[in-house]
C-alpha positions as a Markdown table, in Angstrom:
| # | Residue | x | y | z |
|---|---|---|---|---|
| 1 | Unk | -40.5 | 72.6 | -136.1 |
| 2 | Unk | -37.8 | 73.1 | -138.4 |
| 3 | Unk | -38.1 | 71.5 | -141.9 |
| 4 | Unk | -35.6 | 68.4 | -142.3 |
| 5 | Unk | -32.8 | 68.0 | -144.8 |
| 6 | Unk | -33.6 | 65.4 | -147.4 |
| 7 | Unk | -30.2 | 63.6 | -147.7 |
| 8 | Unk | -28.9 | 62.6 | -151.5 |
| 9 | Unk | -28.1 | 59.6 | -152.0 |
| 10 | Unk | -25.9 | 59.0 | -154.1 |
| 11 | Unk | -24.8 | 55.8 | -156.3 |
| 12 | Unk | -21.3 | 54.1 | -155.2 |
| 13 | Unk | -18.5 | 54.8 | -158.3 |
| 14 | Unk | -17.4 | 51.9 | -160.2 |
| 15 | Unk | -14.0 | 51.5 | -159.1 |
| 16 | Unk | -11.5 | 50.6 | -161.6 |
| 17 | Unk | -8.3 | 48.6 | -161.4 |
| 18 | Unk | -5.7 | 50.9 | -161.5 |
| 19 | Unk | -4.6 | 49.8 | -165.2 |
| 20 | Unk | -7.8 | 50.5 | -166.0 |
| 21 | Unk | -7.9 | 54.1 | -164.8 |
| 22 | Unk | -5.0 | 54.8 | -166.5 |
| 23 | Unk | -6.7 | 53.4 | -170.2 |
| 24 | Unk | -7.5 | 56.6 | -171.5 |
| 25 | Unk | -4.0 | 58.4 | -171.1 |
| 26 | Unk | -2.5 | 55.2 | -172.4 |
| 27 | Unk | -4.9 | 55.6 | -175.5 |
| 28 | Unk | -3.6 | 59.3 | -176.1 |
| 29 | Unk | -0.6 | 58.1 | -176.0 |
| 30 | Unk | -1.0 | 55.7 | -179.0 |
| 31 | Unk | -3.5 | 57.9 | -180.7 |
| 32 | Unk | -1.0 | 60.8 | -180.9 |
| 33 | Unk | 1.9 | 58.0 | -181.6 |
| 34 | Unk | -0.3 | 56.7 | -184.6 |
| 35 | Unk | -0.9 | 60.7 | -185.8 |
| 36 | Unk | 2.4 | 61.5 | -185.7 |
| 37 | Unk | 3.2 | 58.7 | -188.1 |
| 38 | Unk | 0.9 | 59.7 | -190.6 |
| 39 | Unk | 1.8 | 63.0 | -190.6 |
| 40 | Unk | 5.7 | 62.2 | -190.8 |
| 41 | Unk | 3.9 | 59.9 | -193.7 |
| 42 | Unk | 2.1 | 62.2 | -195.5 |
| 43 | Unk | 5.3 | 64.4 | -195.3 |
| 44 | Unk | 7.5 | 61.8 | -196.8 |
| 45 | Unk | 5.0 | 61.7 | -199.5 |
| 46 | Unk | 4.5 | 65.0 | -200.1 |
| 47 | Unk | 8.5 | 65.3 | -200.6 |
| 48 | Unk | 8.7 | 62.6 | -202.8 |
| 49 | Unk | 5.9 | 64.0 | -204.7 |
| 50 | Unk | 7.7 | 66.8 | -205.7 |
| 51 | Unk | 10.6 | 64.9 | -206.2 |
| 52 | Unk | 8.7 | 63.1 | -209.2 |
| 53 | Unk | 7.4 | 66.1 | -210.6 |
| 54 | Unk | 11.3 | 67.5 | -210.7 |
| 55 | Unk | 12.2 | 64.6 | -212.2 |
| 56 | Unk | 9.6 | 65.0 | -214.9 |
| 57 | Unk | 10.3 | 68.6 | -215.2 |
| 58 | Unk | 14.2 | 68.1 | -215.8 |
| 59 | Unk | 13.4 | 65.0 | -218.5 |
| 60 | Unk | 11.2 | 67.5 | -220.9 |
């Protein structure tokens, strides 16, 4: 007799509504937008700092 193949039972995947399946993509978009805003703010702060330093040096 040949050995019987063992059937591995898998648990059914948890099914989410389509809105929740797309949630990670939306999170990435939100995170990307937030990072871009932070980067723009940092660049603006850097430019402001240079302008202030230039004004200080010009007054001396």
